[in-house]
C-alpha positions in Angstrom: 0.0 0.0 0.0 1.6 3.3 -1.2 1.3 6.6 0.6 -0.2 4.9 3.6 -1.0 6.9 6.8 1.7 7.1 9.4 -0.3 5.0 11.9 -0.3 1.9 9.7 2.4 -0.4 8.5 2.4 -2.6 5.4 1.8 -6.3 6.0 4.6 -8.8 5.4 4.8 -12.4 4.2 1.3 -14.0 4.0 -0.2 -10.6 4.9 1.5 -8.7 2.0 -0.9 -6.3 0.4 -2.7 -5.7 3.8 -1.9 -3.4 6.6 -1.9 -3.3 10.4 -2.1 -0.5 12.9 0.8 0.5 15.1 0.2 -0.2 18.7 0.3 3.4 19.8 -2.6 4.1 17.4 -4.7 0.9 18.2 -4.3 1.6 21.9 -6.2 4.9 21.6 -9.1 3.5 19.6 -12.5 3.6 21.3 -14.8 0.5 21.2 -18.2 -0.3 22.6 -19.7 -3.4 24.1 -23.1 -4.8 23.2 -24.4 -3.4 26.5 -23.1 0.1 25.7 -19.9 0.5 27.7 -16.9 2.1 26.1 -13.4 0.5 26.3 -10.0 1.7 25.0 -8.2 -0.4 22.4 -5.2 -1.0 24.8 -7.5 -3.0 27.1 -8.9 -5.3 24.4 -7.7 -8.5 22.8 -7.0 -8.7 19.1 -6.2 -11.8 17.0 -9.1 -14.2 17.8 -10.2 -16.1 14.7 -13.5 -17.9 15.4 -16.1 -19.3 13.1 -14.6 -17.8 10.0 -14.2 -14.3 11.5 -11.1 -12.5 12.6 -11.4 -10.1 15.4 -8.7 -7.4 14.9 -8.3 -3.7 15.2 -8.0 -3.4 11.4 -11.4 -5.1 11.0 -13.0 -2.8 13.6 -14.0 -5.5 16.0 -12.0 -7.1 18.8 -12.9 -8.9 22.1 -12.6 -8.3 25.8 -13.2 -10.3 29.0 -16.6 -9.3 30.4 -15.9 -7.0 33.4 -19.3 -7.9 34.9 -18.6 -11.7 34.8 -21.9 -12.2 32.9 -21.5 -15.8 31.9 -25.1 -16.1 30.5 -25.2 -12.7 28.7 -27.4 -12.9 25.6 -26.4 -9.5 24.2 -23.1 -10.8 22.8 -24.8 -12.4 19.8 -23.8 -15.5 18.0 -21.6 -17.6 18.1 -20.7 -16.3 21.6 -24.2 -16.8 23.1 -24.6 -20.5 22.2 -21.1 -21.7 21.5 -19.2 -19.8 24.2 -18.1 -22.5 26.6 -15.1 -23.0 28.9 -12.6 -20.1 28.4 -15.0 -18.4 26.0 -17.8 -18.0 28.5 -16.7 -14.5 29.4 -15.4 -13.4 26.0 -17.4 -10.5 24.6 -17.1 -8.9 21.1 -16.7 -5.1 21.0 -17.0 -2.8 17.9 -15.1 0.4 17.1 -17.0 3.6 17.5 -16.3 7.2 16.5 -17.0 8.6 20.0 -15.0 10.6 22.5 -13.9 8.3 25.3 -15.5 8.8 28.7 -14.1 7.0 31.8 -17.4 7.1 33.7 -19.5 4.1 32.8 -16.6 2.5 30.9 -15.2 -1.0 31.0 -12.1 0.3 32.7 -14.3 1.8 35.6 -16.3 -1.4 35.8 -13.1 -3.5 35.9 -11.7 -1.4 38.7 -14.9 -1.9 40.7 -14.8 -5.6 40.0 -11.2 -5.9 41.1 -12.1 -4.1 44.3 -15.0 -6.5 44.9 -12.7 -9.5 44.2 -10.3 -8.3 46.8 -13.1 -7.7 49.3 -14.4 -11.3 48.7 -10.8 -12.5 49.1 -10.4 -10.8 52.5 -13.8 -12.1 53.6 -12.9 -15.7 52.5 -9.7 -15.6 54.5 -11.5 -14.3 57.6 -14.0 -17.2 57.3 -11.0 -19.6 57.3 -9.6 -17.7 60.3 -6.4 -17.0 58.5 -5.5 -20.7 58.0 -5.1 -20.3 54.3 -2.3 -19.3 51.9 -2.7 -17.2 48.8 -0.6 -19.6 46.8 -3.2 -22.2 47.3 -6.3 -20.0 46.6 -8.1 -19.7 43.3 -10.7 -17.4 42.0 -13.5 -18.4 39.8 -15.9 -15.8 38.3 -18.9 -18.1 39.0 -17.9 -19.9 42.2 -15.8 -17.2 43.8 -12.8 -18.0 45.9 -11.7 -21.5 46.8 -8.8 -23.1 48.7 -7.1 -26.4 48.0 -3.9 -27.1 49.9 -1.2 -28.7 47.7 2.3 -28.9 49.2 3.7 -29.2 45.6 3.4 -25.4 45.4 5.4 -24.9 48.5 8.0 -27.4 47.5 8.7 -25.7 44.2 9.3 -22.4 45.8 6.0 -20.6 45.4 5.4 -20.2 49.1 6.1 -16.6 50.3 6.4 -17.6 54.0 10.0 -18.5 54.9 9.3 -19.7 58.4 5.8 -20.2 59.7 3.1 -21.8 57.4 -0.3 -20.2 57.8 -2.1 -23.3 56.7 -0.4 -25.7 59.2 0.0 -23.0 61.8 3.5 -23.9 62.7 7.1 -23.4 61.8 8.3 -25.9 59.1 11.9 -25.8 60.4 15.1 -26.0 58.4 15.5 -29.8 58.2 15.6 -31.2 54.7 15.1 -34.7 53.3 13.5 -36.6 50.5 10.8 -39.2 49.7 12.2 -42.6 48.9 10.6 -45.8 47.6 11.4 -49.3 46.3 10.2 -51.1 43.2 9.2 -54.7 43.4 9.4 -56.8 40.2 8.1 -60.3 39.9 7.3 -62.5 36.9 8.3 -65.2 34.5 11.9 -65.3 33.1 11.2 -65.6 29.4 14.9 -65.7 28.6 14.9 -69.3 29.8 12.2 -70.5 27.4 13.3 -73.4 25.4 15.7 -74.6 28.0 15.5 -77.0 30.9 14.6 -74.1 33.2 11.6 -72.9 31.1 8.8 -71.5 33.3 11.2 -70.4 36.0 10.2 -67.2 37.8 12.2 -64.3 39.2 11.6 -61.8 42.0 13.8 -58.8 42.7 13.6 -55.5 44.5 15.5 -52.3 43.6 15.6 -50.0 46.5 16.3 -46.3 47.1 14.5 -44.4 44.4 13.9 -40.8 45.3 11.0 -38.6 44.3 12.7 -35.2 44.2 16.1 -34.6 42.6 17.2 -32.4 45.5 16.5 -32.4 49.2 13.3 -30.5 50.2 11.9 -29.3 53.5 11.4 -32.4 55.7 8.0 -31.4 57.0 6.7 -30.7 53.5 8.1 -34.0 52.3 6.1 -35.8 55.0 2.9 -34.0 54.1 3.4 -34.6 50.4 4.0 -38.3 50.9 0.8 -38.6 53.0 -1.4 -36.6 50.6 0.0 -37.9 47.3 0.8 -41.5 47.8 -1.2 -42.6 44.8 0.5 -39.9 42.6 3.9 -41.0 43.8 3.2 -44.6 42.8 1.7 -43.7 39.4 4.7 -41.4 38.6 7.2 -44.0 39.8 5.8 -46.7 37.5 5.6 -44.3 34.6 9.3 -43.2 35.1 10.6 -46.7 35.8 13.7 -47.4 33.7 14.3 -50.9 34.8 12.4 -52.1 31.7 12.0 -50.5 28.3 8.7 -48.8 27.4 7.4 -51.7 25.2 7.9 -54.2 28.0 6.1 -51.9 30.5 3.3 -51.4 28.0 2.9 -55.2 27.5 3.0 -55.8 31.2 0.3 -53.2 31.8 -1.9 -54.8 29.2 -1.4 -58.3 30.7 0.3 -59.7 27.6 3.3 -60.9 29.6 3.7 -62.2 33.1 5.4 -59.2 34.8 4.1 -57.4 37.9 5.7 -54.1 39.0 4.7 -52.4 42.2 5.9 -49.5 44.3 6.5 -50.4 48.0 8.0 -48.9 51.1 7.3 -45.2 50.5 9.1 -43.4 53.3 10.6 -40.0 54.2 14.2 -39.8 55.4 16.6 -37.0 56.0 19.2 -39.1 54.2 19.1 -42.3 52.2 19.9 -45.2 54.5 20.1 -48.9 53.9 18.4 -51.5 56.1 20.9 -54.3 55.9 18.8 -56.6 58.1 15.9 -56.2 55.8 18.2 -56.8 52.8 19.4 -60.1 54.3 15.8 -61.1 55.1 14.8 -60.5 51.5 17.8 -62.4 50.2 17.1 -65.3 52.4 13.5 -65.3 51.0 14.9 -65.8 47.6 14.5 -62.1 46.5 17.3 -60.5 44.6 18.2 -57.1 46.1 19.8 -54.2 44.3 20.1 -50.5 45.2 19.4 -47.6 42.7 22.4 -45.6 43.9 24.7 -48.6 43.1 23.2 -49.0 39.7 23.5 -45.2 39.0 27.2 -45.2 40.1 27.8 -48.2 37.9 26.3 -46.6 34.9 28.3 -43.4 35.5 31.5 -45.4 35.8 30.7 -47.3 32.6 30.1 -44.0 30.7 33.3 -42.5 32.1 35.3 -45.5 31.1 33.7 -45.4 27.6 34.5 -41.7 27.2 38.1 -42.3 28.4 38.6 -45.2 25.9 37.2 -43.1 23.1 39.4 -40.2 24.1 42.5 -42.4 24.2 41.8 -43.7 20.7 41.6 -40.2 19.4 44.9 -39.3 21.1 46.6 -42.3 19.6 45.2 -41.5 16.2 46.3 -37.9 16.4 49.8 -38.8 17.4 50.0 -41.2 14.4 48.8 -38.4 12.1 51.5 -36.0 13.3 54.2 -38.7 12.9 53.0 -39.5 9.4 52.0 -36.1 8.0 54.0 -33.6 10.1 52.8 -30.5 11.9 53.2 -28.1 9.1 51.2 -30.2 6.7 48.1 -30.2 8.9 45.3 -27.6 8.5 44.2 -25.3 11.4 41.2 -27.5 12.3 43.5 -30.5 12.8 46.0 -28.4 14.8 43.2 -27.2 17.0 42.1 -30.7 17.7 45.6 -31.7 18.4 46.0 -29.0 21.1 42.8 -30.2 22.8 43.8 -33.9 22.8 47.5 -33.7 23.4 49.9 -31.9 25.7 52.7 -29.7 24.3 55.3 -32.4 25.1 53.3 -35.1 23.3 53.0 -32.8 20.2 56.8 -32.1 20.3 57.6 -35.7 20.6 55.4 -36.6 17.6 57.0 -33.9 15.5 60.5 -35.2 16.3 59.3 -38.7 15.2 58.2 -37.2 11.9 61.5 -35.4 11.4 63.3 -38.7 11.8 61.4 -40.7 9.2 60.3 -38.0 6.7 61.5 -38.6 3.2 64.3 -36.3 1.9 63.2 -34.1 -1.0 65.2 -35.1 -4.2 66.6 -32.4 -6.4 67.0 -32.2 -10.2 70.7 -33.2 -9.8 69.7 -36.3 -8.0 67.7 -37.5 -11.0 70.6 -36.5 -13.4 73.2 -38.3 -11.3 72.2 -41.7 -12.7 72.7 -40.5 -16.3 76.2 -39.0 -15.9 
């Protein structure tokens, strides 16, 4: 669009040939709700595409959230009246008008009054609960009002504003830390022995010492979380179990194979400990016992050894390359890799080896010497 006004910008890409308003201009536009309230463009929402219509400043119609919380308003028109469900219950279309903005009776004034009423209801709700509530566990619903549902997950993940005394529990949580631990019990048929003399043999083992949280958390919160969310802990533990691959877990869940996996012995401890007497009792009962911390250390050690082996192979390969090609015949990338893999002494030694065995360059007189 040529010679366009200074308050619009040409569209780009898929919107080439169209235009859009600059924010500073759209923010000052005046809109009106179906019930007659004015609202400034800066307090509206643009970009909704619904039932084949786009609500944008450029089209002269945008949307707002109803400041009166009228979930059953019939003035909004279709499709909002009959199709507006869920998040769309309070969405209201507003149209641009050529009127001077008046704050009195506007959406902004109504919203300010609504915010004040919500705060009043909040204070009243907290008084009804005698202060034994926390704002981080409170939720506001336009229809149902304020509600409270205590979930220690919010506190554990740092959303709690109280550093010492918990208003919900009415006591100091203290500074002690710990974690939630559990064991995984696996029992089933050993299919690897099918076709052998031991076909049909069963196995039973327990891997102990899994932890719910990666880092220690407040000990009191850990106890509360373990008490209130035992079923969630078990569900998550089974879903994240890495003892078997996902296909095996899926087949076991569907009952296609004889494999039972369960979460047992959920407990809260300040530090992971081993009950050696219980381990011996399990072993005597024919149960194989392993510990997750041992398996984790074993895997880390195996990875470390694998990396070291690969690194040593690269070192040996680079030394051979220098001995064969020489330092000056290597490009900058190869020299950079050599400095990362080898020490200066190793590089010098490899260069000396090259100097010892490098072929001497023959001159023209060397070729002519055989014909004289």
